[in-house]
HTML snippet that shows the backbone in 3Dmol.js (N, CA, C, O; Angstrom):
<script src="https://3Dmol.org/build/3Dmol-min.js"></script>
<div id="view" style="width:600px;height:400px;position:relative"></div>
<script>
const pdb = `
ATOM      1  N   UNK A   1     122.337 126.018 149.159  1.00  0.00           N
ATOM      2  CA  UNK A   1     121.744 124.824 149.699  1.00  0.00           C
ATOM      3  C   UNK A   1     120.387 124.603 149.014  1.00  0.00           C
ATOM      4  O   UNK A   1     119.640 125.555 148.789  1.00  0.00           O
ATOM      5  N   UNK A   2     120.079 123.362 148.690  1.00  0.00           N
ATOM      6  CA  UNK A   2     118.821 123.009 148.027  1.00  0.00           C
ATOM      7  C   UNK A   2     117.710 122.946 149.070  1.00  0.00           C
ATOM      8  O   UNK A   2     117.859 122.323 150.121  1.00  0.00           O
ATOM      9  N   UNK A   3     116.597 123.601 148.761  1.00  0.00           N
ATOM     10  CA  UNK A   3     115.448 123.550 149.663  1.00  0.00           C
ATOM     11  C   UNK A   3     114.360 122.605 149.183  1.00  0.00           C
ATOM     12  O   UNK A   3     113.628 122.035 149.991  1.00  0.00           O
ATOM     13  N   UNK A   4     114.251 122.434 147.858  1.00  0.00           N
ATOM     14  CA  UNK A   4     113.196 121.578 147.333  1.00  0.00           C
ATOM     15  C   UNK A   4     113.630 120.991 145.994  1.00  0.00           C
ATOM     16  O   UNK A   4     114.322 121.641 145.211  1.00  0.00           O
ATOM     17  N   UNK A   5     113.215 119.760 145.746  1.00  0.00           N
ATOM     18  CA  UNK A   5     113.448 119.110 144.460  1.00  0.00           C
ATOM     19  C   UNK A   5     112.106 118.578 143.966  1.00  0.00           C
ATOM     20  O   UNK A   5     111.414 117.854 144.682  1.00  0.00           O
ATOM     21  N   UNK A   6     111.740 118.944 142.730  1.00  0.00           N
ATOM     22  CA  UNK A   6     110.518 118.449 142.113  1.00  0.00           C
ATOM     23  C   UNK A   6     110.933 117.575 140.935  1.00  0.00           C
ATOM     24  O   UNK A   6     111.696 118.007 140.072  1.00  0.00           O
ATOM     25  N   UNK A   7     110.426 116.340 140.903  1.00  0.00           N
ATOM     26  CA  UNK A   7     110.791 115.388 139.856  1.00  0.00           C
ATOM     27  C   UNK A   7     109.533 114.991 139.089  1.00  0.00           C
ATOM     28  O   UNK A   7     108.525 114.603 139.679  1.00  0.00           O
ATOM     29  N   UNK A   8     109.610 115.096 137.765  1.00  0.00           N
ATOM     30  CA  UNK A   8     108.523 114.679 136.884  1.00  0.00           C
ATOM     31  C   UNK A   8     109.079 113.605 135.948  1.00  0.00           C
ATOM     32  O   UNK A   8     109.846 113.904 135.033  1.00  0.00           O
ATOM     33  N   UNK A   9     108.683 112.352 136.186  1.00  0.00           N
ATOM     34  CA  UNK A   9     109.197 111.238 135.388  1.00  0.00           C
ATOM     35  C   UNK A   9     108.342 111.071 134.140  1.00  0.00           C
ATOM     36  O   UNK A   9     107.117 110.978 134.219  1.00  0.00           O
ATOM     37  N   UNK A  10     109.003 111.035 132.988  1.00  0.00           N
ATOM     38  CA  UNK A  10     108.348 110.819 131.698  1.00  0.00           C
ATOM     39  C   UNK A  10     108.805 109.455 131.182  1.00  0.00           C
ATOM     40  O   UNK A  10     109.771 109.357 130.426  1.00  0.00           O
ATOM     41  N   UNK A  11     108.096 108.407 131.600  1.00  0.00           N
ATOM     42  CA  UNK A  11     108.510 107.034 131.302  1.00  0.00           C
ATOM     43  C   UNK A  11     108.578 106.744 129.808  1.00  0.00           C
ATOM     44  O   UNK A  11     109.513 106.093 129.340  1.00  0.00           O
ATOM     45  N   UNK A  12     107.604 107.218 129.070  1.00  0.00           N
ATOM     46  CA  UNK A  12     107.566 106.943 127.625  1.00  0.00           C
ATOM     47  C   UNK A  12     108.816 107.478 126.919  1.00  0.00           C
ATOM     48  O   UNK A  12     109.311 106.861 125.976  1.00  0.00           O
ATOM     49  N   UNK A  13     109.321 108.622 127.377  1.00  0.00           N
ATOM     50  CA  UNK A  13     110.498 109.258 126.768  1.00  0.00           C
ATOM     51  C   UNK A  13     111.794 108.852 127.458  1.00  0.00           C
ATOM     52  O   UNK A  13     112.874 109.277 127.046  1.00  0.00           O
ATOM     53  N   UNK A  14     111.694 108.025 128.515  1.00  0.00           N
ATOM     54  CA  UNK A  14     112.870 107.572 129.280  1.00  0.00           C
ATOM     55  C   UNK A  14     113.685 108.745 129.809  1.00  0.00           C
ATOM     56  O   UNK A  14     114.905 108.796 129.658  1.00  0.00           O
ATOM     57  N   UNK A  15     112.979 109.686 130.433  1.00  0.00           N
ATOM     58  CA  UNK A  15     113.688 110.824 131.025  1.00  0.00           C
ATOM     59  C   UNK A  15     112.904 111.346 132.219  1.00  0.00           C
ATOM     60  O   UNK A  15     111.731 111.027 132.412  1.00  0.00           O
ATOM     61  N   UNK A  16     113.589 112.155 133.007  1.00  0.00           N
ATOM     62  CA  UNK A  16     112.967 112.814 134.153  1.00  0.00           C
ATOM     63  C   UNK A  16     113.360 114.280 134.122  1.00  0.00           C
ATOM     64  O   UNK A  16     114.512 114.628 133.865  1.00  0.00           O
ATOM     65  N   UNK A  17     112.377 115.133 134.388  1.00  0.00           N
ATOM     66  CA  UNK A  17     112.633 116.571 134.478  1.00  0.00           C
ATOM     67  C   UNK A  17     112.688 116.929 135.958  1.00  0.00           C
ATOM     68  O   UNK A  17     111.793 116.582 136.727  1.00  0.00           O
ATOM     69  N   UNK A  18     113.751 117.628 136.345  1.00  0.00           N
ATOM     70  CA  UNK A  18     113.924 118.026 137.742  1.00  0.00           C
ATOM     71  C   UNK A  18     113.969 119.537 137.845  1.00  0.00           C
ATOM     72  O   UNK A  18     114.527 120.224 136.989  1.00  0.00           O
ATOM     73  N   UNK A  19     113.374 120.032 138.900  1.00  0.00           N
ATOM     74  CA  UNK A  19     113.478 121.456 139.224  1.00  0.00           C
ATOM     75  C   UNK A  19     114.034 121.535 140.635  1.00  0.00           C
ATOM     76  O   UNK A  19     113.444 121.016 141.584  1.00  0.00           O
ATOM     77  N   UNK A  20     115.177 122.192 140.756  1.00  0.00           N
ATOM     78  CA  UNK A  20     115.808 122.391 142.067  1.00  0.00           C
ATOM     79  C   UNK A  20     115.535 123.820 142.512  1.00  0.00           C
ATOM     80  O   UNK A  20     115.826 124.774 141.790  1.00  0.00           O
ATOM     81  N   UNK A  21     114.974 123.956 143.709  1.00  0.00           N
ATOM     82  CA  UNK A  21     114.770 125.307 144.246  1.00  0.00           C
ATOM     83  C   UNK A  21     115.788 125.506 145.355  1.00  0.00           C
ATOM     84  O   UNK A  21     115.823 124.768 146.340  1.00  0.00           O
ATOM     85  N   UNK A  22     116.622 126.537 145.163  1.00  0.00           N
ATOM     86  CA  UNK A  22     117.713 126.838 146.067  1.00  0.00           C
ATOM     87  C   UNK A  22     117.253 127.823 147.142  1.00  0.00           C
ATOM     88  O   UNK A  22     116.291 128.568 146.956  1.00  0.00           O
ATOM     89  N   UNK A  23     117.954 127.805 148.254  1.00  0.00           N
ATOM     90  CA  UNK A  23     117.702 128.808 149.287  1.00  0.00           C
ATOM     91  C   UNK A  23     117.933 130.172 148.651  1.00  0.00           C
ATOM     92  O   UNK A  23     118.954 130.381 147.997  1.00  0.00           O
ATOM     93  N   UNK A  24     117.030 131.072 148.827  1.00  0.00           N
ATOM     94  CA  UNK A  24     117.132 132.386 148.213  1.00  0.00           C
ATOM     95  C   UNK A  24     116.193 132.516 147.021  1.00  0.00           C
ATOM     96  O   UNK A  24     116.008 133.618 146.505  1.00  0.00           O
ATOM     97  N   UNK A  25     115.581 131.390 146.563  1.00  0.00           N
ATOM     98  CA  UNK A  25     114.578 131.458 145.519  1.00  0.00           C
ATOM     99  C   UNK A  25     115.019 131.102 144.114  1.00  0.00           C
ATOM    100  O   UNK A  25     114.166 130.893 143.252  1.00  0.00           O
ATOM    101  N   UNK A  26     116.310 131.023 143.844  1.00  0.00           N
ATOM    102  CA  UNK A  26     116.772 130.662 142.498  1.00  0.00           C
ATOM    103  C   UNK A  26     116.366 129.212 142.188  1.00  0.00           C
ATOM    104  O   UNK A  26     116.248 128.389 143.096  1.00  0.00           O
ATOM    105  N   UNK A  27     116.154 128.909 140.905  1.00  0.00           N
ATOM    106  CA  UNK A  27     115.811 127.541 140.496  1.00  0.00           C
ATOM    107  C   UNK A  27     116.751 127.072 139.384  1.00  0.00           C
ATOM    108  O   UNK A  27     117.278 127.867 138.606  1.00  0.00           O
ATOM    109  N   UNK A  28     116.935 125.777 139.341  1.00  0.00           N
ATOM    110  CA  UNK A  28     117.704 125.137 138.276  1.00  0.00           C
ATOM    111  C   UNK A  28     116.842 124.021 137.716  1.00  0.00           C
ATOM    112  O   UNK A  28     116.287 123.220 138.468  1.00  0.00           O
ATOM    113  N   UNK A  29     116.729 123.969 136.383  1.00  0.00           N
ATOM    114  CA  UNK A  29     115.968 122.903 135.735  1.00  0.00           C
ATOM    115  C   UNK A  29     116.926 121.956 135.027  1.00  0.00           C
ATOM    116  O   UNK A  29     117.855 122.385 134.343  1.00  0.00           O
ATOM    117  N   UNK A  30     116.686 120.668 135.202  1.00  0.00           N
ATOM    118  CA  UNK A  30     117.521 119.642 134.594  1.00  0.00           C
ATOM    119  C   UNK A  30     116.639 118.587 133.931  1.00  0.00           C
ATOM    120  O   UNK A  30     115.528 118.319 134.388  1.00  0.00           O
ATOM    121  N   UNK A  31     117.141 117.993 132.856  1.00  0.00           N
ATOM    122  CA  UNK A  31     116.501 116.833 132.246  1.00  0.00           C
ATOM    123  C   UNK A  31     117.524 115.699 132.304  1.00  0.00           C
ATOM    124  O   UNK A  31     118.656 115.846 131.845  1.00  0.00           O
ATOM    125  N   UNK A  32     117.114 114.579 132.868  1.00  0.00           N
ATOM    126  CA  UNK A  32     118.009 113.441 133.062  1.00  0.00           C
ATOM    127  C   UNK A  32     117.464 112.246 132.290  1.00  0.00           C
ATOM    128  O   UNK A  32     116.289 111.900 132.415  1.00  0.00           O
ATOM    129  N   UNK A  33     118.333 111.612 131.481  1.00  0.00           N
ATOM    130  CA  UNK A  33     117.944 110.407 130.756  1.00  0.00           C
ATOM    131  C   UNK A  33     117.852 109.241 131.738  1.00  0.00           C
ATOM    132  O   UNK A  33     118.726 109.061 132.586  1.00  0.00           O
ATOM    133  N   UNK A  34     116.796 108.461 131.616  1.00  0.00           N
ATOM    134  CA  UNK A  34     116.617 107.285 132.461  1.00  0.00           C
ATOM    135  C   UNK A  34     117.120 106.046 131.729  1.00  0.00           C
ATOM    136  O   UNK A  34     117.096 106.002 130.499  1.00  0.00           O
ATOM    137  N   UNK A  35     117.577 105.040 132.474  1.00  0.00           N
ATOM    138  CA  UNK A  35     118.044 103.814 131.830  1.00  0.00           C
ATOM    139  C   UNK A  35     116.911 103.149 131.059  1.00  0.00           C
ATOM    140  O   UNK A  35     115.745 103.221 131.449  1.00  0.00           O
ATOM    141  N   UNK A  36     117.272 102.509 129.974  1.00  0.00           N
ATOM    142  CA  UNK A  36     116.295 101.761 129.170  1.00  0.00           C
ATOM    143  C   UNK A  36     115.913 100.488 129.908  1.00  0.00           C
ATOM    144  O   UNK A  36     116.511 100.153 130.931  1.00  0.00           O
ATOM    145  N   UNK A  37     114.941  99.796 129.400  1.00  0.00           N
ATOM    146  CA  UNK A  37     114.471  98.554 130.021  1.00  0.00           C
ATOM    147  C   UNK A  37     115.619  97.560 130.159  1.00  0.00           C
ATOM    148  O   UNK A  37     116.546  97.543 129.350  1.00  0.00           O
ATOM    149  N   UNK A  38     115.543  96.762 131.162  1.00  0.00           N
ATOM    150  CA  UNK A  38     116.532  95.731 131.431  1.00  0.00           C
ATOM    151  C   UNK A  38     116.564  94.724 130.276  1.00  0.00           C
ATOM    152  O   UNK A  38     115.522  94.280 129.795  1.00  0.00           O
ATOM    153  N   UNK A  39     117.757  94.379 129.851  1.00  0.00           N
ATOM    154  CA  UNK A  39     117.888  93.331 128.833  1.00  0.00           C
ATOM    155  C   UNK A  39     118.509  92.101 129.489  1.00  0.00           C
ATOM    156  O   UNK A  39     119.432  92.227 130.294  1.00  0.00           O
ATOM    157  N   UNK A  40     118.018  90.931 129.157  1.00  0.00           N
ATOM    158  CA  UNK A  40     118.523  89.713 129.796  1.00  0.00           C
ATOM    159  C   UNK A  40     119.991  89.486 129.465  1.00  0.00           C
ATOM    160  O   UNK A  40     120.476  89.951 128.433  1.00  0.00           O
ATOM    161  N   UNK A  41     120.694  88.778 130.330  1.00  0.00           N
ATOM    162  CA  UNK A  41     122.109  88.508 130.069  1.00  0.00           C
ATOM    163  C   UNK A  41     122.296  87.672 128.805  1.00  0.00           C
ATOM    164  O   UNK A  41     121.417  86.905 128.413  1.00  0.00           O
ATOM    165  N   UNK A  42     123.440  87.835 128.189  1.00  0.00           N
ATOM    166  CA  UNK A  42     123.779  87.052 126.999  1.00  0.00           C
ATOM    167  C   UNK A  42     124.105  85.641 127.451  1.00  0.00           C
ATOM    168  O   UNK A  42     124.864  85.451 128.402  1.00  0.00           O
ATOM    169  N   UNK A  43     123.544  84.661 126.784  1.00  0.00           N
ATOM    170  CA  UNK A  43     123.744  83.265 127.151  1.00  0.00           C
ATOM    171  C   UNK A  43     124.371  82.488 125.995  1.00  0.00           C
ATOM    172  O   UNK A  43     124.075  82.742 124.828  1.00  0.00           O
ATOM    173  N   UNK A  44     125.233  81.546 126.335  1.00  0.00           N
ATOM    174  CA  UNK A  44     125.812  80.646 125.334  1.00  0.00           C
ATOM    175  C   UNK A  44     124.714  79.713 124.833  1.00  0.00           C
ATOM    176  O   UNK A  44     123.859  79.283 125.608  1.00  0.00           O
ATOM    177  N   UNK A  45     124.738  79.400 123.535  1.00  0.00           N
ATOM    178  CA  UNK A  45     123.728  78.523 122.948  1.00  0.00           C
ATOM    179  C   UNK A  45     123.593  77.235 123.751  1.00  0.00           C
ATOM    180  O   UNK A  45     124.581  76.666 124.217  1.00  0.00           O
ATOM    181  N   UNK A  46     122.346  76.789 123.902  1.00  0.00           N
ATOM    182  CA  UNK A  46     122.094  75.563 124.671  1.00  0.00           C
ATOM    183  C   UNK A  46     122.791  74.346 124.076  1.00  0.00           C
ATOM    184  O   UNK A  46     123.259  73.486 124.821  1.00  0.00           O
ATOM    185  N   UNK A  47     122.870  74.254 122.746  1.00  0.00           N
ATOM    186  CA  UNK A  47     123.537  73.091 122.149  1.00  0.00           C
ATOM    187  C   UNK A  47     125.014  73.062 122.504  1.00  0.00           C
ATOM    188  O   UNK A  47     125.600  71.984 122.608  1.00  0.00           O
ATOM    189  N   UNK A  48     125.629  74.226 122.693  1.00  0.00           N
ATOM    190  CA  UNK A  48     127.032  74.283 123.121  1.00  0.00           C
ATOM    191  C   UNK A  48     127.134  73.904 124.591  1.00  0.00           C
ATOM    192  O   UNK A  48     128.046  73.177 124.984  1.00  0.00           O
ATOM    193  N   UNK A  49     126.209  74.390 125.401  1.00  0.00           N
ATOM    194  CA  UNK A  49     126.223  74.065 126.836  1.00  0.00           C
ATOM    195  C   UNK A  49     126.057  72.563 127.032  1.00  0.00           C
ATOM    196  O   UNK A  49     126.673  71.984 127.927  1.00  0.00           O
ATOM    197  N   UNK A  50     125.235  71.932 126.207  1.00  0.00           N
ATOM    198  CA  UNK A  50     125.011  70.487 126.329  1.00  0.00           C
ATOM    199  C   UNK A  50     126.272  69.680 126.043  1.00  0.00           C
ATOM    200  O   UNK A  50     126.379  68.534 126.478  1.00  0.00           O
ATOM    201  N   UNK A  51     127.225  70.255 125.323  1.00  0.00           N
ATOM    202  CA  UNK A  51     128.485  69.551 125.055  1.00  0.00           C
ATOM    203  C   UNK A  51     129.383  69.493 126.283  1.00  0.00           C
ATOM    204  O   UNK A  51     130.332  68.711 126.325  1.00  0.00           O
ATOM    205  N   UNK A  52     129.085  70.319 127.279  1.00  0.00           N
ATOM    206  CA  UNK A  52     129.910  70.366 128.484  1.00  0.00           C
ATOM    207  C   UNK A  52     129.802  69.038 129.223  1.00  0.00           C
ATOM    208  O   UNK A  52     128.705  68.641 129.617  1.00  0.00           O
ATOM    209  N   UNK A  53     130.913  68.350 129.416  1.00  0.00           N
ATOM    210  CA  UNK A  53     130.860  67.085 130.158  1.00  0.00           C
ATOM    211  C   UNK A  53     130.295  67.315 131.557  1.00  0.00           C
ATOM    212  O   UNK A  53     130.621  68.312 132.202  1.00  0.00           O
ATOM    213  N   UNK A  54     129.464  66.414 132.022  1.00  0.00           N
ATOM    214  CA  UNK A  54     128.806  66.573 133.307  1.00  0.00           C
ATOM    215  C   UNK A  54     129.679  66.257 134.504  1.00  0.00           C
ATOM    216  O   UNK A  54     129.378  66.695 135.614  1.00  0.00           O
ATOM    217  N   UNK A  55     130.744  65.515 134.311  1.00  0.00           N
ATOM    218  CA  UNK A  55     131.564  65.085 135.437  1.00  0.00           C
ATOM    219  C   UNK A  55     132.488  66.192 135.920  1.00  0.00           C
ATOM    220  O   UNK A  55     133.330  66.665 135.157  1.00  0.00           O
ATOM    221  N   UNK A  56     132.346  66.617 137.185  1.00  0.00           N
ATOM    222  CA  UNK A  56     133.242  67.647 137.716  1.00  0.00           C
ATOM    223  C   UNK A  56     134.681  67.162 137.842  1.00  0.00           C
ATOM    224  O   UNK A  56     135.593  67.971 138.015  1.00  0.00           O
ATOM    225  N   UNK A  57     134.895  65.847 137.756  1.00  0.00           N
ATOM    226  CA  UNK A  57     136.255  65.330 137.885  1.00  0.00           C
ATOM    227  C   UNK A  57     137.071  65.484 136.604  1.00  0.00           C
ATOM    228  O   UNK A  57     138.289  65.308 136.623  1.00  0.00           O
ATOM    229  N   UNK A  58     136.405  65.813 135.484  1.00  0.00           N
ATOM    230  CA  UNK A  58     137.155  66.010 134.243  1.00  0.00           C
ATOM    231  C   UNK A  58     138.004  67.271 134.335  1.00  0.00           C
ATOM    232  O   UNK A  58     137.586  68.280 134.904  1.00  0.00           O
ATOM    233  N   UNK A  59     139.175  67.199 133.779  1.00  0.00           N
ATOM    234  CA  UNK A  59     140.055  68.359 133.819  1.00  0.00           C
ATOM    235  C   UNK A  59     139.561  69.417 132.841  1.00  0.00           C
ATOM    236  O   UNK A  59     138.908  69.100 131.847  1.00  0.00           O
ATOM    237  N   UNK A  60     139.875  70.671 133.129  1.00  0.00           N
ATOM    238  CA  UNK A  60     139.448  71.775 132.268  1.00  0.00           C
ATOM    239  C   UNK A  60     139.943  71.594 130.838  1.00  0.00           C
ATOM    240  O   UNK A  60     139.236  71.924 129.886  1.00  0.00           O
ATOM    241  N   UNK A  61     141.145  71.074 130.690  1.00  0.00           N
ATOM    242  CA  UNK A  61     141.702  70.870 129.359  1.00  0.00           C
ATOM    243  C   UNK A  61     140.792  69.940 128.553  1.00  0.00           C
ATOM    244  O   UNK A  61     140.594  70.154 127.358  1.00  0.00           O
ATOM    245  N   UNK A  62     140.236  68.904 129.202  1.00  0.00           N
ATOM    246  CA  UNK A  62     139.335  67.978 128.530  1.00  0.00           C
ATOM    247  C   UNK A  62     138.033  68.683 128.148  1.00  0.00           C
ATOM    248  O   UNK A  62     137.493  68.432 127.070  1.00  0.00           O
ATOM    249  N   UNK A  63     137.523  69.555 129.010  1.00  0.00           N
ATOM    250  CA  UNK A  63     136.309  70.307 128.710  1.00  0.00           C
ATOM    251  C   UNK A  63     136.502  71.138 127.453  1.00  0.00           C
ATOM    252  O   UNK A  63     135.639  71.165 126.576  1.00  0.00           O
ATOM    253  N   UNK A  64     137.633  71.811 127.375  1.00  0.00           N
ATOM    254  CA  UNK A  64     137.899  72.683 126.238  1.00  0.00           C
ATOM    255  C   UNK A  64     137.897  71.905 124.934  1.00  0.00           C
ATOM    256  O   UNK A  64     137.415  72.405 123.917  1.00  0.00           O
ATOM    257  N   UNK A  65     138.424  70.699 124.950  1.00  0.00           N
ATOM    258  CA  UNK A  65     138.474  69.871 123.753  1.00  0.00           C
ATOM    259  C   UNK A  65     137.066  69.636 123.214  1.00  0.00           C
ATOM    260  O   UNK A  65     136.866  69.627 122.000  1.00  0.00           O
ATOM    261  N   UNK A  66     136.086  69.446 124.103  1.00  0.00           N
ATOM    262  CA  UNK A  66     134.705  69.224 123.682  1.00  0.00           C
ATOM    263  C   UNK A  66     134.072  70.482 123.088  1.00  0.00           C
ATOM    264  O   UNK A  66     133.123  70.380 122.310  1.00  0.00           O
ATOM    265  N   UNK A  67     134.568  71.641 123.433  1.00  0.00           N
ATOM    266  CA  UNK A  67     133.946  72.894 123.010  1.00  0.00           C
ATOM    267  C   UNK A  67     134.676  73.582 121.871  1.00  0.00           C
ATOM    268  O   UNK A  67     134.286  74.680 121.473  1.00  0.00           O
ATOM    269  N   UNK A  68     135.722  72.971 121.334  1.00  0.00           N
ATOM    270  CA  UNK A  68     136.488  73.619 120.287  1.00  0.00           C
ATOM    271  C   UNK A  68     136.222  73.130 118.870  1.00  0.00           C
ATOM    272  O   UNK A  68     136.988  73.480 117.972  1.00  0.00           O
ATOM    273  N   UNK A  69     135.175  72.338 118.616  1.00  0.00           N
ATOM    274  CA  UNK A  69     134.916  72.001 117.215  1.00  0.00           C
ATOM    275  C   UNK A  69     134.648  73.279 116.427  1.00  0.00           C
ATOM    276  O   UNK A  69     134.247  74.288 117.006  1.00  0.00           O
ATOM    277  N   UNK A  70     134.864  73.247 115.122  1.00  0.00           N
ATOM    278  CA  UNK A  70     134.620  74.457 114.332  1.00  0.00           C
ATOM    279  C   UNK A  70     133.217  75.000 114.563  1.00  0.00           C
ATOM    280  O   UNK A  70     132.244  74.246 114.589  1.00  0.00           O
ATOM    281  N   UNK A  71     133.123  76.304 114.728  1.00  0.00           N
ATOM    282  CA  UNK A  71     131.835  76.954 114.897  1.00  0.00           C
ATOM    283  C   UNK A  71     131.363  77.097 116.329  1.00  0.00           C
ATOM    284  O   UNK A  71     130.386  77.804 116.577  1.00  0.00           O
ATOM    285  N   UNK A  72     132.022  76.451 117.281  1.00  0.00           N
ATOM    286  CA  UNK A  72     131.604  76.586 118.677  1.00  0.00           C
ATOM    287  C   UNK A  72     132.269  77.809 119.270  1.00  0.00           C
ATOM    288  O   UNK A  72     133.496  77.884 119.343  1.00  0.00           O
ATOM    289  N   UNK A  73     131.460  78.771 119.695  1.00  0.00           N
ATOM    290  CA  UNK A  73     131.964  80.018 120.278  1.00  0.00           C
ATOM    291  C   UNK A  73     131.158  80.373 121.516  1.00  0.00           C
ATOM    292  O   UNK A  73     130.090  79.812 121.762  1.00  0.00           O
ATOM    293  N   UNK A  74     131.679  81.299 122.281  1.00  0.00           N
ATOM    294  CA  UNK A  74     130.947  81.800 123.445  1.00  0.00           C
ATOM    295  C   UNK A  74     129.752  82.621 122.962  1.00  0.00           C
ATOM    296  O   UNK A  74     129.592  82.848 121.762  1.00  0.00           O
ATOM    297  N   UNK A  75     128.924  83.061 123.894  1.00  0.00           N
ATOM    298  CA  UNK A  75     127.746  83.866 123.552  1.00  0.00           C
ATOM    299  C   UNK A  75     128.136  85.168 122.869  1.00  0.00           C
ATOM    300  O   UNK A  75     127.349  85.732 122.109  1.00  0.00           O
ATOM    301  N   UNK A  76     129.350  85.650 123.136  1.00  0.00           N
ATOM    302  CA  UNK A  76     129.811  86.898 122.509  1.00  0.00           C
ATOM    303  C   UNK A  76     130.679  86.644 121.287  1.00  0.00           C
ATOM    304  O   UNK A  76     131.279  87.574 120.748  1.00  0.00           O
ATOM    305  N   UNK A  77     130.753  85.367 120.836  1.00  0.00           N
ATOM    306  CA  UNK A  77     131.469  85.048 119.607  1.00  0.00           C
ATOM    307  C   UNK A  77     132.955  84.798 119.756  1.00  0.00           C
ATOM    308  O   UNK A  77     133.674  84.770 118.757  1.00  0.00           O
ATOM    309  N   UNK A  78     133.435  84.615 120.974  1.00  0.00           N
ATOM    310  CA  UNK A  78     134.864  84.398 121.191  1.00  0.00           C
ATOM    311  C   UNK A  78     135.170  82.907 121.320  1.00  0.00           C
ATOM    312  O   UNK A  78     134.292  82.094 121.609  1.00  0.00           O
ATOM    313  N   UNK A  79     136.458  82.571 121.093  1.00  0.00           N
ATOM    314  CA  UNK A  79     136.900  81.185 121.261  1.00  0.00           C
ATOM    315  C   UNK A  79     136.887  80.839 122.742  1.00  0.00           C
ATOM    316  O   UNK A  79     137.080  81.705 123.595  1.00  0.00           O
ATOM    317  N   UNK A  80     136.660  79.572 123.037  1.00  0.00           N
ATOM    318  CA  UNK A  80     136.687  79.136 124.425  1.00  0.00           C
ATOM    319  C   UNK A  80     138.117  79.048 124.927  1.00  0.00           C
ATOM    320  O   UNK A  80     138.989  78.492 124.259  1.00  0.00           O
ATOM    321  N   UNK A  81     138.345  79.593 126.094  1.00  0.00           N
ATOM    322  CA  UNK A  81     139.615  79.480 126.814  1.00  0.00           C
ATOM    323  C   UNK A  81     139.308  78.729 128.103  1.00  0.00           C
ATOM    324  O   UNK A  81     138.145  78.454 128.398  1.00  0.00           O
ATOM    325  N   UNK A  82     140.325  78.399 128.862  1.00  0.00           N
ATOM    326  CA  UNK A  82     140.086  77.721 130.145  1.00  0.00           C
ATOM    327  C   UNK A  82     139.174  78.560 131.034  1.00  0.00           C
ATOM    328  O   UNK A  82     138.252  78.034 131.659  1.00  0.00           O
ATOM    329  N   UNK A  83     139.432  79.853 131.088  1.00  0.00           N
ATOM    330  CA  UNK A  83     138.615  80.731 131.925  1.00  0.00           C
ATOM    331  C   UNK A  83     137.165  80.779 131.470  1.00  0.00           C
ATOM    332  O   UNK A  83     136.252  80.772 132.296  1.00  0.00           O
ATOM    333  N   UNK A  84     136.950  80.828 130.164  1.00  0.00           N
ATOM    334  CA  UNK A  84     135.583  80.888 129.642  1.00  0.00           C
ATOM    335  C   UNK A  84     134.845  79.577 129.866  1.00  0.00           C
ATOM    336  O   UNK A  84     133.648  79.578 130.155  1.00  0.00           O
ATOM    337  N   UNK A  85     135.556  78.455 129.733  1.00  0.00           N
ATOM    338  CA  UNK A  85     134.941  77.156 129.997  1.00  0.00           C
ATOM    339  C   UNK A  85     134.594  77.065 131.482  1.00  0.00           C
ATOM    340  O   UNK A  85     133.509  76.607 131.840  1.00  0.00           O
ATOM    341  N   UNK A  86     135.504  77.497 132.337  1.00  0.00           N
ATOM    342  CA  UNK A  86     135.251  77.475 133.770  1.00  0.00           C
ATOM    343  C   UNK A  86     134.036  78.321 134.120  1.00  0.00           C
ATOM    344  O   UNK A  86     133.199  77.918 134.929  1.00  0.00           O
ATOM    345  N   UNK A  87     133.946  79.488 133.510  1.00  0.00           N
ATOM    346  CA  UNK A  87     132.804  80.371 133.743  1.00  0.00           C
ATOM    347  C   UNK A  87     131.503  79.710 133.294  1.00  0.00           C
ATOM    348  O   UNK A  87     130.481  79.822 133.970  1.00  0.00           O
ATOM    349  N   UNK A  88     131.542  79.028 132.163  1.00  0.00           N
ATOM    350  CA  UNK A  88     130.355  78.334 131.646  1.00  0.00           C
ATOM    351  C   UNK A  88     129.913  77.230 132.598  1.00  0.00           C
ATOM    352  O   UNK A  88     128.719  77.024 132.814  1.00  0.00           O
ATOM    353  N   UNK A  89     130.887  76.523 133.166  1.00  0.00           N
ATOM    354  CA  UNK A  89     130.563  75.428 134.081  1.00  0.00           C
ATOM    355  C   UNK A  89     129.912  75.933 135.350  1.00  0.00           C
ATOM    356  O   UNK A  89     129.071  75.241 135.924  1.00  0.00           O
ATOM    357  N   UNK A  90     130.278  77.118 135.802  1.00  0.00           N
ATOM    358  CA  UNK A  90     129.756  77.627 137.066  1.00  0.00           C
ATOM    359  C   UNK A  90     128.508  78.472 136.897  1.00  0.00           C
ATOM    360  O   UNK A  90     127.927  78.907 137.891  1.00  0.00           O
ATOM    361  N   UNK A  91     128.073  78.720 135.654  1.00  0.00           N
ATOM    362  CA  UNK A  91     126.888  79.558 135.463  1.00  0.00           C
ATOM    363  C   UNK A  91     125.626  78.739 135.411  1.00  0.00           C
ATOM    364  O   UNK A  91     124.537  79.292 135.255  1.00  0.00           O
TER     365      UNK A  91
END
`;
const viewer = $3Dmol.createViewer("view");
viewer.addModel(pdb, "pdb");
viewer.setStyle({}, {cartoon: {color: "spectrum"}});
viewer.zoomTo();
viewer.render();
</script>
């Protein structure tokens, strides 16, 4: 059973050193990598988003037609599908 935990966070190195003291006196030392800084979500280019028809009454098939000119891709470089267009409309 663990009786004590000592944590030393080293932010510059993105890690934390832990010392676990067990009942009976034994200790265990661990080094844990910390997550890197948050990166913003990937976004589709604004010029592509502006091509999205504003009318919610337009069918998805019509939306896709506006987004399929050569060179228009999602933020991750994929072709637009109905699902991807729908996702773009709701984001």
